[in-house]
C-alpha positions in Angstrom: -42.9 -193.6 120.2 -44.6 -196.1 122.7 -47.8 -194.1 122.5 -47.7 -194.1 118.7 -47.3 -197.8 118.7 -50.3 -198.2 121.1 -52.5 -196.0 119.1 -51.5 -197.9 115.9 -52.5 -201.1 117.7 -55.8 -199.7 118.7 -56.5 -198.5 115.2 -55.8 -202.0 113.6 -57.8 -203.8 116.0 -60.8 -201.4 115.4 -60.6 -201.6 111.6 -60.2 -205.2 111.0 -63.7 -206.1 112.2 -64.9 -203.7 109.5 -63.4 -205.8 106.8 -65.0 -209.0 107.9 -68.4 -207.9 109.3 -69.2 -204.2 108.5 -69.6 -202.3 105.2 -72.0 -205.1 103.9 -74.4 -204.3 101.3 -77.6 -206.4 101.5 -80.4 -205.5 99.0 -83.9 -207.0 99.5 -83.4 -207.9 103.2 -87.1 -206.9 103.9 -89.1 -208.4 101.1 -92.1 -210.5 101.8 -91.2 -214.1 101.8 -93.7 -216.9 102.0 -93.8 -218.6 105.5 -92.5 -222.0 106.0 -89.6 -221.8 103.6 -86.0 -222.9 104.4 -82.9 -221.5 102.8 -79.4 -223.0 102.6 -76.7 -220.6 101.4 -73.0 -221.3 100.6 -70.8 -218.4 99.5 -67.3 -217.2 98.9 -65.9 -213.6 99.1 -62.5 -212.2 98.3 -61.4 -208.7 99.5 -58.2 -206.8 99.2 -57.2 -203.2 100.0 -55.5 -200.8 102.3 -55.9 -199.5 105.8 -56.0 -195.7 106.2 -54.4 -194.2 109.3 -53.6 -190.9 111.0 -50.4 -189.6 109.2 -48.9 -188.9 112.6 -48.7 -192.6 113.5 -45.6 -194.6 112.8 -47.5 -197.1 110.7 -47.5 -197.0 106.9 -48.1 -199.1 103.7 -50.7 -201.3 105.4 -52.4 -203.7 103.1 -54.5 -206.9 103.5 -56.3 -209.6 101.7 -58.8 -212.1 102.7 -60.7 -215.2 101.6 -64.0 -216.0 103.3 -66.2 -218.9 103.0 -69.8 -218.6 104.3 -72.4 -221.1 105.3 -75.8 -219.8 106.3 -79.4 -221.1 107.1 -82.6 -219.0 107.2 -86.2 -219.8 107.7 -89.3 -217.8 107.1 -92.2 -217.8 109.6 -95.2 -215.7 110.7 -95.0 -213.1 113.6 -98.2 -211.6 114.7 -99.6 -212.0 111.1 -96.6 -210.4 109.5 -93.7 -212.0 107.4 -90.5 -212.7 109.5 -87.3 -214.5 109.0 -84.5 -216.0 111.2 -81.1 -216.6 109.9 -77.6 -217.8 111.1 -74.4 -217.1 109.3 -71.0 -218.9 110.1 -67.9 -217.5 108.3 -64.6 -219.0 108.0 -61.6 -216.8 106.7 -58.0 -216.8 105.7 -56.5 -213.3 106.3 -53.1 -211.9 105.5 -52.0 -208.3 106.4 -48.7 -206.4 106.2 -47.3 -202.9 106.9 -44.4 -201.0 108.1 -44.5 -200.1 112.0 -41.7 -197.9 113.5 -39.8 -198.4 110.2 -39.9 -202.2 110.6 -41.9 -204.6 108.4 -44.8 -206.4 110.2 -47.3 -209.0 109.0 -50.1 -211.2 110.3 -51.5 -214.3 108.6 -54.2 -216.4 110.2 -57.2 -218.5 109.2 -60.2 -219.9 111.3 -63.7 -219.4 112.1 -65.1 -215.9 112.7 -67.8 -215.0 115.1 -71.3 -216.4 114.0 -74.1 -214.0 113.3 -77.7 -214.5 114.4 -80.6 -212.3 113.1 -84.3 -212.1 113.4 -86.2 -209.6 111.0 -89.9 -208.8 111.1 -91.9 -206.8 108.5 -94.5 -205.0 110.5 -96.1 -203.1 107.7 -97.1 -204.1 104.1 -95.9 -207.7 104.2 -98.6 -210.0 105.7 -97.6 -213.5 106.4 -98.7 -215.7 103.3 -98.4 -219.3 102.4 -96.7 -220.3 99.3 -100.1 -220.8 97.6 -101.3 -217.4 98.8 -98.2 -215.5 97.7 -98.7 -215.2 93.9 -101.7 -212.9 94.6 -99.4 -210.5 96.6 -98.1 -207.3 95.1 -95.6 -205.2 97.1 -96.2 -201.5 97.7 -94.4 -200.1 100.8 -92.9 -202.4 103.3 -91.5 -201.2 106.6 -89.6 -203.8 108.9 -86.8 -204.1 111.5 -84.2 -206.5 112.5 -81.8 -207.3 115.3 -78.5 -209.1 114.5 -76.2 -210.5 117.3 -72.5 -211.5 116.8 -71.5 -214.1 119.4 -67.8 -214.3 120.7 -67.2 -217.8 119.5 -64.7 -217.3 116.7 -61.0 -217.8 116.5 -59.2 -215.6 119.1 -55.8 -215.5 120.7 -55.3 -212.8 123.4 -51.6 -212.7 122.7 -52.3 -211.5 119.0 -53.4 -208.0 118.1 -55.6 -209.1 115.1 -57.9 -212.0 115.3 -60.9 -213.3 113.3 -63.1 -213.4 116.3 -63.4 -210.5 118.6 -64.0 -211.9 122.0 -67.1 -209.7 122.6 -70.7 -209.4 121.7 -72.1 -206.9 119.3 -75.8 -206.1 118.5 -76.9 -204.3 115.3 -80.5 -203.0 115.1 -81.8 -201.9 111.7 -84.9 -200.3 110.2 -85.9 -201.4 106.7 -88.0 -199.4 104.2 -88.8 -200.8 100.9 -91.0 -199.2 98.2 -91.9 -200.8 94.9 -92.7 -198.9 91.8 -93.5 -201.4 88.9 -90.4 -203.4 88.3 -88.3 -200.9 90.3 -87.7 -201.2 94.2 -86.2 -198.5 96.4 -84.7 -199.3 99.8 -83.3 -197.5 102.7 -81.9 -199.1 105.8 -80.5 -197.0 108.7 -78.8 -199.1 111.5 -76.8 -198.7 114.6 -74.3 -201.4 116.1 -73.1 -201.5 119.7 -70.4 -203.5 121.2 -69.5 -204.8 124.5 -65.9 -204.5 125.8 -63.2 -207.1 125.2 -61.7 -207.5 128.5 -58.9 -209.7 127.4 -57.4 -207.7 124.5 -53.6 -208.0 123.7 -52.6 -209.8 126.9 -55.2 -208.5 129.4 -56.1 -205.0 128.3 -59.6 -203.6 127.9 -60.6 -202.8 124.4 -63.7 -200.6 123.8 -65.4 -199.5 120.6 -68.0 -196.7 120.1 -71.1 -197.5 118.1 -71.2 -197.6 114.4 -74.0 -195.7 112.6 -74.8 -196.9 109.0 -77.2 -196.0 106.2 -77.7 -198.4 103.3 -79.5 -197.5 100.1 -80.5 -199.8 97.1 -82.1 -199.3 93.7 -83.3 -202.7 92.3 -84.7 -203.6 89.0 -86.5 -207.0 88.6 -86.8 -208.6 85.2 -89.8 -210.7 84.3 -87.4 -213.7 84.0 -86.8 -213.6 87.8 -83.4 -212.1 87.5 -82.8 -209.0 89.5 -80.1 -206.4 89.5 -79.3 -203.9 92.4 -77.2 -200.8 92.7 -76.1 -200.5 96.4 -74.4 -197.9 98.5 -73.8 -197.2 102.2 -72.3 -194.6 104.4 -71.1 -195.4 108.0 -69.3 -193.6 110.7 -68.2 -194.3 114.3 -66.2 -197.3 115.7 -63.8 -194.9 117.6 -61.7 -197.3 119.9 -60.0 -197.0 123.2 -57.7 -199.3 125.3 -57.8 -199.2 129.0 -59.7 -195.8 128.7 -57.2 -194.3 126.5 -59.0 -192.9 123.4 -57.7 -192.9 119.8 -58.4 -190.5 117.0 -59.6 -193.1 114.6 -63.4 -192.5 114.1 -64.3 -193.9 110.8 -66.4 -192.1 108.1 -66.5 -194.2 104.9 -68.7 -194.9 101.9 -69.1 -197.8 99.5 -71.0 -198.6 96.4 -71.6 -201.9 94.7 -73.7 -204.2 92.3 -75.6 -207.3 93.0 -76.9 -209.8 90.4 -79.2 -212.7 91.1 -79.7 -215.4 88.7 -82.4 -218.2 89.3 -81.2 -221.6 88.2 -84.6 -223.5 88.7 -87.5 -223.3 91.1 -85.4 -224.1 94.2 -82.0 -222.6 93.4 -80.4 -219.3 92.6 -76.9 -217.9 92.4 -76.0 -214.3 93.5 -72.9 -212.4 92.2 -71.8 -209.2 93.9 -69.0 -206.6 94.0 -68.2 -203.5 95.8 -65.6 -200.8 96.3 -64.9 -197.9 98.7 -65.4 -194.5 97.4 -64.1 -192.5 100.3 -62.3 -193.4 103.6 -61.4 -191.0 106.5 -59.9 -193.7 108.5 -60.4 -197.4 108.2 -60.4 -200.1 105.5 -60.6 -199.0 101.8 -61.0 -202.2 99.9 -62.5 -204.0 96.9 -64.6 -207.1 97.3 -66.2 -209.7 95.1 -68.2 -212.7 95.9 -70.5 -215.5 94.8 -73.3 -217.3 96.8 -75.5 -220.3 95.9 -78.8 -220.6 97.6 -81.2 -223.6 97.7 -84.7 -223.3 99.2 -87.3 -225.9 100.4 -90.3 -226.1 102.6 -94.1 -225.9 102.4 -95.5 -226.6 99.0 -92.1 -227.6 97.3 
C-alpha cells in the first residue's frame, strides 16, 4: 500500500506541470516581426479536466480546475541580420484538485505565482531583420527558426506539499520552427524537447527527477485581408516519466491535443486573441479542456 501511495504521489507531481506549462499550442511563433517593437500581453485562461493514472494505483476520480492570469512582455530585434525576439511570461494561478486516495477523499487548493518563463527565438532563414518602414515590402515564403525557453524556479513552492505552482527546479525547452506560406494559408511544424533539473527538496527532502518531454506542434493558419487570422492547432507529446529517490514510476505520458486560435485586430496597436483546446487522447497525464483570452498592445519604432 505504501508503494502505491508513493507512486501516486510521483504521478501527481509529474502531471500537474503539464497542466500549467506544457501542452501549449502557439501558432505564428516564428513569423517575421519588424525590429524595434515592444509587446505587452495580458491574458486569462481557464482549464478543467481529469488526471489519468495506472489502474493498479489506489488513486481514482481525480479532477482539477485552474484559473491563470498571465502578464508578458516581448521585444523584437535584429540578430546577425535576422529577425529575433525576446519574451518573458509571468503566470499567476489558482488551482483546485480532488480525488480519492486509498479510499479516502483528498484535495488541494492553492494560489500564487508560477515559475516565470524566458525565451529567445531567432529566425535564421527566410525572415531578414526589417524596420517597420521596410516591412510592407516583405512577403513570407519559407521561414526556419529556433528558440530556447527557460523556466526559472521562482514560483510558489512549499516542500511540505505534494503539489505546487512552482517546481523548485530549472527546465529548458529547445524548439525548431518551420513556417511555410502559400497565399493566405500558412503551415507550421515545431518539434521540441524539454529537459528538467532535479528538485532536491521534494515532499520533505526527497529528490524528484523527470525525464525529458518530446513534443511536436502543427498549425494550419488562414489570414484574412482584414488582418484577422484563424488557426487550427494540434500537438503530440510523450515522455515526462518521473522518479523519486531513484525509484521510477510507470507514468510515461503520450498525449495529443487539438485547438483553435482566433486573433482580432482592434486598431493599429492592439489586438485580442481567443483560443480553446481539448485533449483527444491521454495514455497517462492530464486530459483537460482549456479556454482563454489575451489582449496585446504594441509600440516602438515608427509608432
